[in-house]
Structure formats: structure tokens, C-alpha cells
N, C-alpha and C positions, 0 to 999 in steps of 0.2 A: 541502538537499540529503543524498542518504543513498548510503552504500556499500553495492550490492547486488550478491550473488553469485547469478547466475543458469544453472540446470544443467539442459539438456536445450533445444537450440534446435530445437522442431518448430515450429509454427503456433503454438500457445498461449504458447510461450515468447518465440520471434520476435516478436509480439501486445504482450504485456507487456515483453520488451527495447526497442522502439523508443519506447512510450511512458513509460518509465521515463528514458532517454534525451532524449525532448523535455521532457520535464518539469526536467534539469536534474543527474539523477543520476550519481555513479562506478557503471558496471556491467561487471563483469568476467564473461565467459559463457564458458560449458564443457560441450562435447560429446565424443564420443564417434568422433564423424564428421569426420576429416579435410576432405572436404567442404564441409561446414556451414560450419564453422570459419573456413578460407580465404576463402568468399563472405561471409561476416557480420563477420569481424574488424576491418575496416577502419571500422567504424563505432560500434565500442564501445569502451570505456576501455582495456579490455587482455580477450585471448584466448586458451584452451587447451583444447589436444584432449587429455583422459583418459579413461580408466573410473573412473570416482567410486566406486564398488562396491570400490574399491580403498583403504583407509585412509591408506596411505600417501603417497596422490595428494593427497588430502585433505589430508593435515597439513600439505603442503609450502604450499600457500595460505592460512595464518596465517587459520584461519576465523572465532576473536575476533573480527580485525578489522574485519570487515563488519557493517556495523546489519541486514541481513537476509539471509539465504538463503532462495532459489526452489527448491524441487526439482520442475521443470515437465515433467517425463519424464511420456509417453501410453502407449507402446506397452510396458510392460515394468514391471508394478505390483512383482514383486518386487525390482528395481532401486531404484524408487522407495521402497519400506518400508527395504530396507538403509541408502541415503545419508540418511534422514533419523533414522535411528538414529544415523548414524555422526555424519554433521552434530553434533547435541545432545551424544554422546559427547567430542566436540572442541571442546567449548565455543562453539558459535552462539549469540549471544545470542535471537536469534529465528528461525524454522523456518517457512516455508509450503511445503505441499506441493499435489498435484495428485491428486483423485481424480475416476473415471469412476462409481463407485457410490457407497451410502452405507455397504455393509460395509468399501469400502475408507477408508472418510473414518474410521469406526470403528479401525480397524486402527492408520491411522497417526496419529491421536492418541493412541493407547496406545503407540506406540515413542517419541512425543516432540513430534509437530509442535506449533506453535502457533497455527496455524490451517491449514484446509484450505479448497478452491477447487475448483470443477467448472469445466472448460474450455469459454471460449468468448472469442471477442474482446472483448466486453461487460465479462467479469469479469475480463478482464487491463487493460484501461482501467480500471476502477473499482478496481482491486486497487492501480497502480501509486501511484493519489491517493491511496488509505489509508494506504499504507507510508509516505508521505511526512509523515503527520501523523495523532499519536494522538488529536487532536481532532476529524477528520473521521469522521462514521458513516453518511455514504451523499453520493450526489452524483447528478445526471442533467443531463450536455451536452443543453443546449439548441442551441447552436451551435458553431463552433469558436472563439466568444470567449466567450461569455455562459454559464452554468450554473445550476444550484442547487444549494445546500450546506447539508447538516444539520450543525450545527459545537457543540462544548461551549463556550459562554460562559466566556471568560477570565476567572479569580480577579479579577484588577483592576477586573470589572463589579461586583460583587458590593458589593450596596447602594446600585448607582448607579441612577438615571431613565435612560430610554432617551431620552431628551432630552441628557442630561447626557454619556453615552456615546458620543453621537452616531455612531452607525459608518456612515450613508450620505454624511454631509461628511466626516470623517475617513480611513475605510476605504472608501470607494464602496458599502459593503453594504446592500442594501436587504431591511430585516428582513419576511418575510411571516410570521412567526407564532413561536409560542414554545410549546415543549414541556416540559412540569412533568412528570416519569414518565408517566404513562399519558393526564396533561389536556393540553389547549392552550389555548391563548389567541389568537385570531386576530387578525389586524391589531390589536395592542397598541398603545394611547394611548402619547403623549409622557411621560406621566407612569409608567408601569409601574417596579418596581423589580426588578433583575435579582436574584436568589439562587443560592447555589451548585446545582449538579447540574440546574440549566436549560440547554436547547439551543435553538438560533436553526435556525430556514428559512430561507434568505438566497439572494436573487438579485442576479448583480454578474458582472462579467469573472473567468474562472476564476484568470488569475493573481495578481490582488487578492485573491478570495477564500484562496486556497493562500498568499499571504505574510503574509496576518493569521492563518490558524491555526497558520502555523508560528512564530508568533512567541510566545516565552514567556510563559508567563502572568504 
């Protein structure tokens, strides 16, 4: 579970917020539009009407206490740029900002954004999953229950064979292939020995895979 500050509740912000809440995160939403906040507030952990270009307003939110701050503003790039910069100045641990063009992306990185995404529902859902585990590198949702994930092999598996780690029996993970840098090991055998840096492509129930990915190494 992550603590997320979500600034800007347009379509992208709402799609991301709903996915984060569905995963079980604590999400505080912020927007300068009173009507938007009043309509959405009951569904979130906390909600605030505020103009986040005001550094004093952001300072009162205890920015360092959030695991992730997301700037999802889409109709005012200048605001997005300034808010991203202020968040980093206030000690934000990790800032993800929205961009509509490659030029905007470059400027957001220059003022301190840790990650920059382009707005659409699919990206919002993938971002929500990624933010909840540093071990998740990509995922494809097959349906409401099952997904395919690319995740880092936990350190505790290093030097162990596939049959010994038993991902299917212990965690419900079906290993489809193993990525070793640029190389791929398709349908690895039971005696495959895991090494540091290996990634596995697994199929299974989304909740089970996320639970596994979020376990400490």
C-alpha cells in the first residue's frame, strides 16, 4: 500500500485515482475546482480544494510524507511545470508528471520530475500498478482477474533452481520466460538456476502477482 498525492482530477487523474484506490492505496486528491472535489471526495482517503501553484498550500500538505506525488494536470502546462518544481523543493520522494509532448517531457525532467507519462486510461492503470512495486517493469491485463507481469526475480531466489523456488506452487505464478538483459530464455526448465538481474514474465491472478512483487527481497 502506498500513500499518494494526486494533483489534477481531470479524466487522466480520475482514471489513475480509481485504479490506485482499487489496489488499496491511500490517495489524497487535490484540484482547484470545488465542484470536482465535492463530487469525488467521498471516494478518496482525503480531498482538498487548492491552487497548488501556491507553495504555501503545498507546504501544508506535508509533501515528504507521501510515497508518490502525481501531477496529472493536463490543461495548463505552466502550472504542471511549476508544481513539479515546488514539490521537489518541498522534499517530495518521487514525482510523476503528465506531459502531452516530447518537449514538455524534457522540461518536466529538467525541473525535477522522476518520471513523466503521457495521458490515456491504459497508461493511468499501468502507472498505478508500477507505482505500487519497484519490482514491476511491465504488465498486460488479460481480464478482470488475470494478468501477465514482467517482474524482477527476488534476491532470495538467486542461486536457486526453478523447481526449488516453486513459483507456481507457492505463489500461483506461471513462469512463461526469463529475461537476462537482452537475452530471453523461453519456457525455462525445472533446473534453471536464477541469477541476480533476472526478470521473469509470469501469468496468473493479478492480486497474487502484486502480492508477490511487493514482498521484500
